[in-house]
PDB file as gemmi writes it, atoms N, CA and C in Angstrom:
CRYST1    1.000    1.000    1.000  90.00  90.00  90.00 P 1                      
ATOM      1  N   MET A   1     115.781 117.963   5.199  1.00  0.00           N  
ATOM      2  CA  MET A   1     117.127 118.439   5.467  1.00  0.00           C  
ATOM      3  C   MET A   1     118.095 117.698   4.548  1.00  0.00           C  
ATOM      4  N   THR A   2     118.982 118.439   3.948  1.00  0.00           N  
ATOM      5  CA  THR A   2     119.976 117.860   3.046  1.00  0.00           C  
ATOM      6  C   THR A   2     121.234 117.489   3.832  1.00  0.00           C  
ATOM      7  N   PRO A   3     122.094 116.652   3.249  1.00  0.00           N  
ATOM      8  CA  PRO A   3     123.360 116.351   3.921  1.00  0.00           C  
ATOM      9  C   PRO A   3     124.170 117.608   4.232  1.00  0.00           C  
ATOM     10  N   ASP A   4     124.241 118.548   3.284  1.00  0.00           N  
ATOM     11  CA  ASP A   4     124.995 119.784   3.516  1.00  0.00           C  
ATOM     12  C   ASP A   4     124.391 120.599   4.653  1.00  0.00           C  
ATOM     13  N   ALA A   5     123.062 120.675   4.693  1.00  0.00           N  
ATOM     14  CA  ALA A   5     122.390 121.424   5.754  1.00  0.00           C  
ATOM     15  C   ALA A   5     122.629 120.769   7.111  1.00  0.00           C  
ATOM     16  N   LEU A   6     122.649 119.439   7.148  1.00  0.00           N  
ATOM     17  CA  LEU A   6     122.912 118.720   8.392  1.00  0.00           C  
ATOM     18  C   LEU A   6     124.318 119.034   8.905  1.00  0.00           C  
ATOM     19  N   VAL A   7     125.296 118.946   8.023  1.00  0.00           N  
ATOM     20  CA  VAL A   7     126.684 119.247   8.410  1.00  0.00           C  
ATOM     21  C   VAL A   7     126.786 120.689   8.890  1.00  0.00           C  
ATOM     22  N   GLU A   8     126.227 121.607   8.117  1.00  0.00           N  
ATOM     23  CA  GLU A   8     126.304 123.025   8.467  1.00  0.00           C  
ATOM     24  C   GLU A   8     125.678 123.285   9.839  1.00  0.00           C  
ATOM     25  N   PHE A   9     124.510 122.689  10.090  1.00  0.00           N  
ATOM     26  CA  PHE A   9     123.859 122.921  11.376  1.00  0.00           C  
ATOM     27  C   PHE A   9     124.693 122.340  12.518  1.00  0.00           C  
ATOM     28  N   CYS A  10     125.149 121.099  12.366  1.00  0.00           N  
ATOM     29  CA  CYS A  10     125.940 120.471  13.435  1.00  0.00           C  
ATOM     30  C   CYS A  10     127.184 121.288  13.750  1.00  0.00           C  
ATOM     31  N   LEU A  11     127.869 121.758  12.714  1.00  0.00           N  
ATOM     32  CA  LEU A  11     129.104 122.521  12.928  1.00  0.00           C  
ATOM     33  C   LEU A  11     128.846 123.930  13.445  1.00  0.00           C  
ATOM     34  N   SER A  12     127.582 124.387  13.402  1.00  0.00           N  
ATOM     35  CA  SER A  12     127.250 125.710  13.936  1.00  0.00           C  
ATOM     36  C   SER A  12     127.122 125.684  15.460  1.00  0.00           C  
ATOM     37  N   LEU A  13     127.031 124.501  16.039  1.00  0.00           N  
ATOM     38  CA  LEU A  13     126.889 124.386  17.490  1.00  0.00           C  
ATOM     39  C   LEU A  13     128.244 124.629  18.165  1.00  0.00           C  
ATOM     40  N   PRO A  14     128.246 125.190  19.364  1.00  0.00           N  
ATOM     41  CA  PRO A  14     129.508 125.526  20.033  1.00  0.00           C  
ATOM     42  C   PRO A  14     130.442 124.325  20.174  1.00  0.00           C  
ATOM     43  N   GLN A  15     131.700 124.531  19.839  1.00  0.00           N  
ATOM     44  CA  GLN A  15     132.771 123.548  20.000  1.00  0.00           C  
ATOM     45  C   GLN A  15     132.567 122.275  19.178  1.00  0.00           C  
ATOM     46  N   ALA A  16     131.710 122.313  18.161  1.00  0.00           N  
ATOM     47  CA  ALA A  16     131.440 121.114  17.357  1.00  0.00           C  
ATOM     48  C   ALA A  16     132.507 120.916  16.299  1.00  0.00           C  
ATOM     49  N   VAL A  17     132.884 119.652  16.098  1.00  0.00           N  
ATOM     50  CA  VAL A  17     133.819 119.266  15.048  1.00  0.00           C  
ATOM     51  C   VAL A  17     133.285 118.011  14.364  1.00  0.00           C  
ATOM     52  N   GLU A  18     133.653 117.864  13.090  1.00  0.00           N  
ATOM     53  CA  GLU A  18     133.275 116.671  12.332  1.00  0.00           C  
ATOM     54  C   GLU A  18     134.496 115.764  12.244  1.00  0.00           C  
ATOM     55  N   THR A  19     134.310 114.500  12.581  1.00  0.00           N  
ATOM     56  CA  THR A  19     135.400 113.527  12.523  1.00  0.00           C  
ATOM     57  C   THR A  19     134.920 112.298  11.753  1.00  0.00           C  
ATOM     58  N   PHE A  20     135.858 111.406  11.436  1.00  0.00           N  
ATOM     59  CA  PHE A  20     135.536 110.214  10.645  1.00  0.00           C  
ATOM     60  C   PHE A  20     136.199 108.969  11.245  1.00  0.00           C  
ATOM     61  N   PRO A  21     135.938 108.664  12.531  1.00  0.00           N  
ATOM     62  CA  PRO A  21     136.602 107.520  13.162  1.00  0.00           C  
ATOM     63  C   PRO A  21     136.158 106.160  12.630  1.00  0.00           C  
ATOM     64  N   PHE A  22     135.002 106.107  11.957  1.00  0.00           N  
ATOM     65  CA  PHE A  22     134.476 104.836  11.452  1.00  0.00           C  
ATOM     66  C   PHE A  22     134.620 104.719   9.945  1.00  0.00           C  
ATOM     67  N   GLY A  23     135.412 105.597   9.329  1.00  0.00           N  
ATOM     68  CA  GLY A  23     135.597 105.586   7.888  1.00  0.00           C  
ATOM     69  C   GLY A  23     134.990 106.819   7.248  1.00  0.00           C  
ATOM     70  N   ALA A  24     135.377 107.073   6.016  1.00  0.00           N  
ATOM     71  CA  ALA A  24     134.981 108.288   5.306  1.00  0.00           C  
ATOM     72  C   ALA A  24     133.475 108.390   5.067  1.00  0.00           C  
ATOM     73  N   GLU A  25     132.762 107.265   5.135  1.00  0.00           N  
ATOM     74  CA  GLU A  25     131.322 107.304   4.832  1.00  0.00           C  
ATOM     75  C   GLU A  25     130.456 107.740   6.011  1.00  0.00           C  
ATOM     76  N   THR A  26     131.025 107.806   7.220  1.00  0.00           N  
ATOM     77  CA  THR A  26     130.235 108.166   8.398  1.00  0.00           C  
ATOM     78  C   THR A  26     130.791 109.422   9.052  1.00  0.00           C  
ATOM     79  N   SER A  27     129.990 110.496   9.021  1.00  0.00           N  
ATOM     80  CA  SER A  27     130.360 111.728   9.713  1.00  0.00           C  
ATOM     81  C   SER A  27     129.965 111.594  11.176  1.00  0.00           C  
ATOM     82  N   VAL A  28     130.918 111.881  12.053  1.00  0.00           N  
ATOM     83  CA  VAL A  28     130.685 111.822  13.494  1.00  0.00           C  
ATOM     84  C   VAL A  28     130.925 113.221  14.042  1.00  0.00           C  
ATOM     85  N   PHE A  29     129.910 113.789  14.668  1.00  0.00           N  
ATOM     86  CA  PHE A  29     130.004 115.134  15.213  1.00  0.00           C  
ATOM     87  C   PHE A  29     130.227 115.038  16.712  1.00  0.00           C  
ATOM     88  N   LYS A  30     131.312 115.689  17.171  1.00  0.00           N  
ATOM     89  CA  LYS A  30     131.720 115.639  18.573  1.00  0.00           C  
ATOM     90  C   LYS A  30     131.903 117.056  19.082  1.00  0.00           C  
ATOM     91  N   THR A  31     132.019 117.163  20.405  1.00  0.00           N  
ATOM     92  CA  THR A  31     132.375 118.440  21.004  1.00  0.00           C  
ATOM     93  C   THR A  31     133.856 118.427  21.337  1.00  0.00           C  
ATOM     94  N   GLN A  32     134.521 119.536  21.018  1.00  0.00           N  
ATOM     95  CA  GLN A  32     135.923 119.673  21.397  1.00  0.00           C  
ATOM     96  C   GLN A  32     135.997 119.773  22.911  1.00  0.00           C  
ATOM     97  N   GLY A  33     137.106 119.407  23.465  1.00  0.00           N  
ATOM     98  CA  GLY A  33     137.269 119.523  24.909  1.00  0.00           C  
ATOM     99  C   GLY A  33     137.040 118.208  25.606  1.00  0.00           C  
ATOM    100  N   ASN A  34     135.979 117.498  25.218  1.00  0.00           N  
ATOM    101  CA  ASN A  34     135.741 116.189  25.832  1.00  0.00           C  
ATOM    102  C   ASN A  34     135.588 115.076  24.793  1.00  0.00           C  
ATOM    103  N   GLY A  35     135.483 115.432  23.515  1.00  0.00           N  
ATOM    104  CA  GLY A  35     135.410 114.443  22.451  1.00  0.00           C  
ATOM    105  C   GLY A  35     134.172 113.579  22.452  1.00  0.00           C  
ATOM    106  N   LYS A  36     133.110 114.027  23.114  1.00  0.00           N  
ATOM    107  CA  LYS A  36     131.889 113.218  23.163  1.00  0.00           C  
ATOM    108  C   LYS A  36     131.053 113.423  21.912  1.00  0.00           C  
ATOM    109  N   ILE A  37     130.478 112.333  21.430  1.00  0.00           N  
ATOM    110  CA  ILE A  37     129.667 112.333  20.209  1.00  0.00           C  
ATOM    111  C   ILE A  37     128.256 112.832  20.517  1.00  0.00           C  
ATOM    112  N   PHE A  38     127.754 113.723  19.634  1.00  0.00           N  
ATOM    113  CA  PHE A  38     126.348 114.130  19.766  1.00  0.00           C  
ATOM    114  C   PHE A  38     125.524 113.782  18.529  1.00  0.00           C  
ATOM    115  N   ALA A  39     126.175 113.431  17.408  1.00  0.00           N  
ATOM    116  CA  ALA A  39     125.421 113.039  16.206  1.00  0.00           C  
ATOM    117  C   ALA A  39     126.311 112.224  15.275  1.00  0.00           C  
ATOM    118  N   LEU A  40     125.678 111.288  14.551  1.00  0.00           N  
ATOM    119  CA  LEU A  40     126.366 110.472  13.542  1.00  0.00           C  
ATOM    120  C   LEU A  40     125.460 110.385  12.325  1.00  0.00           C  
ATOM    121  N   SER A  41     126.071 110.412  11.128  1.00  0.00           N  
ATOM    122  CA  SER A  41     125.272 110.275   9.918  1.00  0.00           C  
ATOM    123  C   SER A  41     126.115 109.742   8.772  1.00  0.00           C  
ATOM    124  N   ALA A  42     125.535 108.830   8.010  1.00  0.00           N  
ATOM    125  CA  ALA A  42     126.117 108.422   6.729  1.00  0.00           C  
ATOM    126  C   ALA A  42     125.516 109.381   5.710  1.00  0.00           C  
ATOM    127  N   LEU A  43     126.245 110.435   5.380  1.00  0.00           N  
ATOM    128  CA  LEU A  43     125.692 111.531   4.578  1.00  0.00           C  
ATOM    129  C   LEU A  43     125.264 111.109   3.178  1.00  0.00           C  
ATOM    130  N   ALA A  44     125.807 110.010   2.681  1.00  0.00           N  
ATOM    131  CA  ALA A  44     125.419 109.524   1.356  1.00  0.00           C  
ATOM    132  C   ALA A  44     124.289 108.489   1.442  1.00  0.00           C  
ATOM    133  N   GLY A  45     123.799 108.243   2.654  1.00  0.00           N  
ATOM    134  CA  GLY A  45     122.758 107.244   2.848  1.00  0.00           C  
ATOM    135  C   GLY A  45     121.459 107.616   2.151  1.00  0.00           C  
ATOM    136  N   ASP A  46     120.732 106.589   1.752  1.00  0.00           N  
ATOM    137  CA  ASP A  46     119.428 106.799   1.129  1.00  0.00           C  
ATOM    138  C   ASP A  46     118.443 105.845   1.778  1.00  0.00           C  
ATOM    139  N   PRO A  47     117.595 106.318   2.672  1.00  0.00           N  
ATOM    140  CA  PRO A  47     117.387 107.719   2.996  1.00  0.00           C  
ATOM    141  C   PRO A  47     118.476 108.241   3.945  1.00  0.00           C  
ATOM    142  N   LEU A  48     118.605 109.566   3.967  1.00  0.00           N  
ATOM    143  CA  LEU A  48     119.521 110.219   4.897  1.00  0.00           C  
ATOM    144  C   LEU A  48     118.966 110.054   6.311  1.00  0.00           C  
ATOM    145  N   THR A  49     119.821 109.656   7.243  1.00  0.00           N  
ATOM    146  CA  THR A  49     119.428 109.542   8.646  1.00  0.00           C  
ATOM    147  C   THR A  49     120.488 110.211   9.510  1.00  0.00           C  
ATOM    148  N   VAL A  50     120.101 110.544  10.731  1.00  0.00           N  
ATOM    149  CA  VAL A  50     121.053 111.024  11.729  1.00  0.00           C  
ATOM    150  C   VAL A  50     120.700 110.337  13.043  1.00  0.00           C  
ATOM    151  N   SER A  51     121.739 109.895  13.740  1.00  0.00           N  
ATOM    152  CA  SER A  51     121.559 109.323  15.074  1.00  0.00           C  
ATOM    153  C   SER A  51     122.052 110.339  16.079  1.00  0.00           C  
ATOM    154  N   LEU A  52     121.299 110.506  17.167  1.00  0.00           N  
ATOM    155  CA  LEU A  52     121.656 111.508  18.160  1.00  0.00           C  
ATOM    156  C   LEU A  52     121.214 111.092  19.546  1.00  0.00           C  
ATOM    157  N   LYS A  53     121.868 111.685  20.553  1.00  0.00           N  
ATOM    158  CA  LYS A  53     121.508 111.398  21.941  1.00  0.00           C  
ATOM    159  C   LYS A  53     120.165 112.039  22.244  1.00  0.00           C  
ATOM    160  N   CYS A  54     119.419 111.390  23.132  1.00  0.00           N  
ATOM    161  CA  CYS A  54     118.098 111.900  23.478  1.00  0.00           C  
ATOM    162  C   CYS A  54     117.734 111.417  24.878  1.00  0.00           C  
ATOM    163  N   ASP A  55     117.074 112.274  25.616  1.00  0.00           N  
ATOM    164  CA  ASP A  55     116.553 111.887  26.925  1.00  0.00           C  
ATOM    165  C   ASP A  55     115.632 110.679  26.738  1.00  0.00           C  
ATOM    166  N   PRO A  56     115.765 109.647  27.581  1.00  0.00           N  
ATOM    167  CA  PRO A  56     114.958 108.429  27.385  1.00  0.00           C  
ATOM    168  C   PRO A  56     113.447 108.662  27.345  1.00  0.00           C  
ATOM    169  N   GLU A  57     112.924 109.551  28.177  1.00  0.00           N  
ATOM    170  CA  GLU A  57     111.474 109.810  28.163  1.00  0.00           C  
ATOM    171  C   GLU A  57     111.058 110.505  26.868  1.00  0.00           C  
ATOM    172  N   GLU A  58     111.843 111.487  26.440  1.00  0.00           N  
ATOM    173  CA  GLU A  58     111.539 112.172  25.192  1.00  0.00           C  
ATOM    174  C   GLU A  58     111.661 111.211  24.015  1.00  0.00           C  
ATOM    175  N   SER A  59     112.664 110.345  24.065  1.00  0.00           N  
ATOM    176  CA  SER A  59     112.868 109.353  23.013  1.00  0.00           C  
ATOM    177  C   SER A  59     111.631 108.487  22.843  1.00  0.00           C  
ATOM    178  N   ARG A  60     111.093 108.031  23.934  1.00  0.00           N  
ATOM    179  CA  ARG A  60     109.897 107.178  23.889  1.00  0.00           C  
ATOM    180  C   ARG A  60     108.725 107.923  23.245  1.00  0.00           C  
ATOM    181  N   ALA A  61     108.517 109.164  23.648  1.00  0.00           N  
ATOM    182  CA  ALA A  61     107.409 109.951  23.099  1.00  0.00           C  
ATOM    183  C   ALA A  61     107.603 110.211  21.604  1.00  0.00           C  
ATOM    184  N   LEU A  62     108.830 110.519  21.200  1.00  0.00           N  
ATOM    185  CA  LEU A  62     109.104 110.771  19.783  1.00  0.00           C  
ATOM    186  C   LEU A  62     108.900 109.519  18.938  1.00  0.00           C  
ATOM    187  N   ARG A  63     109.319 108.370  19.459  1.00  0.00           N  
ATOM    188  CA  ARG A  63     109.146 107.117  18.716  1.00  0.00           C  
ATOM    189  C   ARG A  63     107.668 106.774  18.563  1.00  0.00           C  
ATOM    190  N   GLU A  64     106.847 107.131  19.559  1.00  0.00           N  
ATOM    191  CA  GLU A  64     105.406 106.904  19.454  1.00  0.00           C  
ATOM    192  C   GLU A  64     104.770 107.850  18.437  1.00  0.00           C  
ATOM    193  N   GLU A  65     105.237 109.111  18.407  1.00  0.00           N  
ATOM    194  CA  GLU A  65     104.670 110.101  17.495  1.00  0.00           C  
ATOM    195  C   GLU A  65     105.096 109.862  16.042  1.00  0.00           C  
ATOM    196  N   PHE A  66     106.336 109.396  15.845  1.00  0.00           N  
ATOM    197  CA  PHE A  66     106.887 109.177  14.504  1.00  0.00           C  
ATOM    198  C   PHE A  66     107.425 107.745  14.390  1.00  0.00           C  
ATOM    199  N   PRO A  67     106.559 106.732  14.483  1.00  0.00           N  
ATOM    200  CA  PRO A  67     107.042 105.344  14.556  1.00  0.00           C  
ATOM    201  C   PRO A  67     107.858 104.876  13.349  1.00  0.00           C  
ATOM    202  N   ASP A  68     107.617 105.446  12.182  1.00  0.00           N  
ATOM    203  CA  ASP A  68     108.356 105.028  10.991  1.00  0.00           C  
ATOM    204  C   ASP A  68     109.543 105.929  10.688  1.00  0.00           C  
ATOM    205  N   ARG A  69     109.698 107.014  11.430  1.00  0.00           N  
ATOM    206  CA  ARG A  69     110.746 107.989  11.133  1.00  0.00           C  
ATOM    207  C   ARG A  69     111.748 108.188  12.274  1.00  0.00           C  
ATOM    208  N   ILE A  70     111.358 107.846  13.490  1.00  0.00           N  
ATOM    209  CA  ILE A  70     112.268 107.950  14.639  1.00  0.00           C  
ATOM    210  C   ILE A  70     112.267 106.599  15.328  1.00  0.00           C  
ATOM    211  N   THR A  71     113.451 105.983  15.357  1.00  0.00           N  
ATOM    212  CA  THR A  71     113.601 104.633  15.895  1.00  0.00           C  
ATOM    213  C   THR A  71     114.736 104.614  16.921  1.00  0.00           C  
ATOM    214  N   PRO A  72     114.834 103.538  17.710  1.00  0.00           N  
ATOM    215  CA  PRO A  72     115.976 103.436  18.621  1.00  0.00           C  
ATOM    216  C   PRO A  72     117.285 103.544  17.831  1.00  0.00           C  
ATOM    217  N   GLY A  73     118.303 104.104  18.452  1.00  0.00           N  
ATOM    218  CA  GLY A  73     119.579 104.353  17.784  1.00  0.00           C  
ATOM    219  C   GLY A  73     120.156 103.131  17.100  1.00  0.00           C  
ATOM    220  N   TYR A  74     120.480 103.275  15.830  1.00  0.00           N  
ATOM    221  CA  TYR A  74     121.051 102.188  15.037  1.00  0.00           C  
ATOM    222  C   TYR A  74     122.473 101.925  15.509  1.00  0.00           C  
ATOM    223  N   HIS A  75     122.757 100.713  15.969  1.00  0.00           N  
ATOM    224  CA  HIS A  75     124.075 100.308  16.480  1.00  0.00           C  
ATOM    225  C   HIS A  75     124.513 101.136  17.684  1.00  0.00           C  
ATOM    226  N   LEU A  76     123.560 101.653  18.447  1.00  0.00           N  
ATOM    227  CA  LEU A  76     123.873 102.494  19.606  1.00  0.00           C  
ATOM    228  C   LEU A  76     123.010 102.062  20.785  1.00  0.00           C  
ATOM    229  N   ASN A  77     123.288 102.641  21.954  1.00  0.00           N  
ATOM    230  CA  ASN A  77     122.487 102.358  23.139  1.00  0.00           C  
ATOM    231  C   ASN A  77     121.043 102.776  22.858  1.00  0.00           C  
ATOM    232  N   LYS A  78     120.143 101.814  22.847  1.00  0.00           N  
ATOM    233  CA  LYS A  78     118.754 102.060  22.453  1.00  0.00           C  
ATOM    234  C   LYS A  78     118.002 102.947  23.434  1.00  0.00           C  
ATOM    235  N   LYS A  79     118.488 103.047  24.662  1.00  0.00           N  
ATOM    236  CA  LYS A  79     117.819 103.873  25.672  1.00  0.00           C  
ATOM    237  C   LYS A  79     118.168 105.350  25.497  1.00  0.00           C  
ATOM    238  N   HIS A  80     119.392 105.648  25.089  1.00  0.00           N  
ATOM    239  CA  HIS A  80     119.873 107.026  25.070  1.00  0.00           C  
ATOM    240  C   HIS A  80     120.087 107.605  23.676  1.00  0.00           C  
ATOM    241  N   TRP A  81     119.866 106.818  22.627  1.00  0.00           N  
ATOM    242  CA  TRP A  81     120.095 107.290  21.266  1.00  0.00           C  
ATOM    243  C   TRP A  81     118.878 106.978  20.395  1.00  0.00           C  
ATOM    244  N   ILE A  82     118.610 107.881  19.453  1.00  0.00           N  
ATOM    245  CA  ILE A  82     117.565 107.660  18.455  1.00  0.00           C  
ATOM    246  C   ILE A  82     118.163 107.885  17.066  1.00  0.00           C  
ATOM    247  N   THR A  83     117.533 107.291  16.063  1.00  0.00           N  
ATOM    248  CA  THR A  83     117.885 107.529  14.673  1.00  0.00           C  
ATOM    249  C   THR A  83     116.674 108.155  13.996  1.00  0.00           C  
ATOM    250  N   VAL A  84     116.903 109.278  13.319  1.00  0.00           N  
ATOM    251  CA  VAL A  84     115.832 110.034  12.671  1.00  0.00           C  
ATOM    252  C   VAL A  84     116.031 109.971  11.158  1.00  0.00           C  
ATOM    253  N   VAL A  85     114.974 109.587  10.439  1.00  0.00           N  
ATOM    254  CA  VAL A  85     114.992 109.599   8.979  1.00  0.00           C  
ATOM    255  C   VAL A  85     114.717 111.040   8.536  1.00  0.00           C  
ATOM    256  N   LEU A  86     115.620 111.576   7.712  1.00  0.00           N  
ATOM    257  CA  LEU A  86     115.514 112.969   7.268  1.00  0.00           C  
ATOM    258  C   LEU A  86     114.950 113.041   5.857  1.00  0.00           C  
ATOM    259  N   ASP A  87     113.667 112.689   5.738  1.00  0.00           N  
ATOM    260  CA  ASP A  87     113.015 112.696   4.428  1.00  0.00           C  
ATOM    261  C   ASP A  87     111.914 113.748   4.344  1.00  0.00           C  
ATOM    262  N   GLY A  88     111.902 114.676   5.299  1.00  0.00           N  
ATOM    263  CA  GLY A  88     110.913 115.747   5.294  1.00  0.00           C  
ATOM    264  C   GLY A  88     109.686 115.477   6.133  1.00  0.00           C  
ATOM    265  N   GLN A  89     109.475 114.229   6.568  1.00  0.00           N  
ATOM    266  CA  GLN A  89     108.296 113.935   7.374  1.00  0.00           C  
ATOM    267  C   GLN A  89     108.459 114.368   8.824  1.00  0.00           C  
ATOM    268  N   VAL A  90     109.711 114.477   9.287  1.00  0.00           N  
ATOM    269  CA  VAL A  90     110.009 115.090  10.579  1.00  0.00           C  
ATOM    270  C   VAL A  90     110.529 116.481  10.231  1.00  0.00           C  
ATOM    271  N   GLU A  91     109.845 117.514  10.702  1.00  0.00           N  
ATOM    272  CA  GLU A  91     110.193 118.888  10.324  1.00  0.00           C  
ATOM    273  C   GLU A  91     111.632 119.226  10.702  1.00  0.00           C  
ATOM    274  N   ASP A  92     112.278 120.007   9.835  1.00  0.00           N  
ATOM    275  CA  ASP A  92     113.655 120.422  10.078  1.00  0.00           C  
ATOM    276  C   ASP A  92     113.804 121.128  11.422  1.00  0.00           C  
ATOM    277  N   ALA A  93     112.808 121.927  11.802  1.00  0.00           N  
ATOM    278  CA  ALA A  93     112.886 122.646  13.078  1.00  0.00           C  
ATOM    279  C   ALA A  93     112.985 121.662  14.246  1.00  0.00           C  
ATOM    280  N   LEU A  94     112.247 120.559  14.180  1.00  0.00           N  
ATOM    281  CA  LEU A  94     112.319 119.549  15.241  1.00  0.00           C  
ATOM    282  C   LEU A  94     113.676 118.856  15.204  1.00  0.00           C  
ATOM    283  N   VAL A  95     114.169 118.527  14.025  1.00  0.00           N  
ATOM    284  CA  VAL A  95     115.482 117.888  13.897  1.00  0.00           C  
ATOM    285  C   VAL A  95     116.551 118.803  14.493  1.00  0.00           C  
ATOM    286  N   GLU A  96     116.489 120.086  14.169  1.00  0.00           N  
ATOM    287  CA  GLU A  96     117.467 121.037  14.707  1.00  0.00           C  
ATOM    288  C   GLU A  96     117.382 121.104  16.219  1.00  0.00           C  
ATOM    289  N   GLN A  97     116.161 121.093  16.765  1.00  0.00           N  
ATOM    290  CA  GLN A  97     116.021 121.124  18.222  1.00  0.00           C  
ATOM    291  C   GLN A  97     116.582 119.850  18.852  1.00  0.00           C  
ATOM    292  N   LEU A  98     116.338 118.713  18.231  1.00  0.00           N  
ATOM    293  CA  LEU A  98     116.878 117.453  18.742  1.00  0.00           C  
ATOM    294  C   LEU A  98     118.404 117.455  18.698  1.00  0.00           C  
ATOM    295  N   LEU A  99     118.980 118.030  17.657  1.00  0.00           N  
ATOM    296  CA  LEU A  99     120.443 118.142  17.570  1.00  0.00           C  
ATOM    297  C   LEU A  99     120.984 119.070  18.648  1.00  0.00           C  
ATOM    298  N   ARG A 100     120.305 120.199  18.877  1.00  0.00           N  
ATOM    299  CA  ARG A 100     120.729 121.110  19.958  1.00  0.00           C  
ATOM    300  C   ARG A 100     120.663 120.404  21.308  1.00  0.00           C  
ATOM    301  N   ASP A 101     119.578 119.660  21.529  1.00  0.00           N  
ATOM    302  CA  ASP A 101     119.422 118.943  22.801  1.00  0.00           C  
ATOM    303  C   ASP A 101     120.503 117.878  22.967  1.00  0.00           C  
ATOM    304  N   SER A 102     120.810 117.160  21.900  1.00  0.00           N  
ATOM    305  CA  SER A 102     121.849 116.134  21.949  1.00  0.00           C  
ATOM    306  C   SER A 102     123.197 116.776  22.282  1.00  0.00           C  
ATOM    307  N   HIS A 103     123.491 117.868  21.625  1.00  0.00           N  
ATOM    308  CA  HIS A 103     124.731 118.606  21.883  1.00  0.00           C  
ATOM    309  C   HIS A 103     124.790 119.044  23.342  1.00  0.00           C  
ATOM    310  N   ALA A 104     123.679 119.552  23.864  1.00  0.00           N  
ATOM    311  CA  ALA A 104     123.640 120.021  25.252  1.00  0.00           C  
ATOM    312  C   ALA A 104     123.894 118.881  26.242  1.00  0.00           C  
ATOM    313  N   LEU A 105     123.475 117.667  25.880  1.00  0.00           N  
ATOM    314  CA  LEU A 105     123.682 116.521  26.772  1.00  0.00           C  
ATOM    315  C   LEU A 105     125.156 116.149  26.913  1.00  0.00           C  
ATOM    316  N   VAL A 106     125.984 116.464  25.918  1.00  0.00           N  
ATOM    317  CA  VAL A 106     127.376 116.015  25.936  1.00  0.00           C  
ATOM    318  C   VAL A 106     128.408 117.136  26.013  1.00  0.00           C  
ATOM    319  N   ARG A 107     127.997 118.377  25.792  1.00  0.00           N  
ATOM    320  CA  ARG A 107     128.994 119.459  25.723  1.00  0.00           C  
ATOM    321  C   ARG A 107     129.759 119.595  27.035  1.00  0.00           C  
ATOM    322  N   PRO A 108     131.015 120.032  26.925  1.00  0.00           N  
ATOM    323  CA  PRO A 108     131.806 120.238  28.151  1.00  0.00           C  
ATOM    324  C   PRO A 108     131.165 121.301  29.022  1.00  0.00           C  
ATOM    325  N   ARG A 109     131.179 121.074  30.285  1.00  0.00           N  
ATOM    326  CA  ARG A 109     130.629 122.042  31.245  1.00  0.00           C  
ATOM    327  C   ARG A 109     131.663 123.117  31.510  1.00  0.00           C  
ATOM    328  N   VAL A 110     131.209 124.357  31.534  1.00  0.00           N  
ATOM    329  CA  VAL A 110     132.102 125.468  31.847  1.00  0.00           C  
ATOM    330  C   VAL A 110     132.100 125.636  33.356  1.00  0.00           C  
ATOM    331  N   PRO A 111     133.289 125.610  33.992  1.00  0.00           N  
ATOM    332  CA  PRO A 111     133.325 125.791  35.443  1.00  0.00           C  
ATOM    333  C   PRO A 111     132.744 127.134  35.833  1.00  0.00           C  
ATOM    334  N   ARG A 112     132.029 127.154  36.940  1.00  0.00           N  
ATOM    335  CA  ARG A 112     131.485 128.409  37.433  1.00  0.00           C  
ATOM    336  C   ARG A 112     132.616 129.277  37.968  1.00  0.00           C  
ATOM    337  N   ALA A 113     132.446 130.573  37.856  1.00  0.00           N  
ATOM    338  CA  ALA A 113     133.459 131.505  38.361  1.00  0.00           C  
ATOM    339  C   ALA A 113     133.655 131.275  39.849  1.00  0.00           C  
ATOM    340  N   GLY A 114     134.900 131.160  40.240  1.00  0.00           N  
ATOM    341  CA  GLY A 114     135.207 130.961  41.655  1.00  0.00           C  
ATOM    342  C   GLY A 114     135.211 129.507  42.105  1.00  0.00           C  
ATOM    343  N   ALA A 115     134.720 128.606  41.263  1.00  0.00           N  
ATOM    344  CA  ALA A 115     134.697 127.186  41.640  1.00  0.00           C  
ATOM    345  C   ALA A 115     136.093 126.604  41.485  1.00  0.00           C  
ATOM    346  N   GLN A 116     136.517 125.864  42.442  1.00  0.00           N  
ATOM    347  CA  GLN A 116     137.843 125.249  42.395  1.00  0.00           C  
ATOM    348  C   GLN A 116     137.729 123.758  42.521  1.00  0.00           C  
TER     349      GLN A 116                                                      
END                                                                             
């Protein structure tokens, strides 16, 4: 996955916006409405990586399957975040699914019809 493809995919998710609260070198993807972060990446990094939220059980399994490519979140809560190296060894389809899952964990909930 390229930096451009990563940005394009993240911004394709509902209510996603790209922000730069930590400086121009770090893209932070959040959901509008609640401002919660679902992905972070230094797009000029070598290798390119993305950090994202992940269910703790799934995180453990992914780290076991890809020990050199998926690690506990860099500078983040190690239980709820992972960092994925985007060098082609983790398939793009899996990265996209992990990004969708991360987004789903933080996206604003739509009130049910009739709920007050």
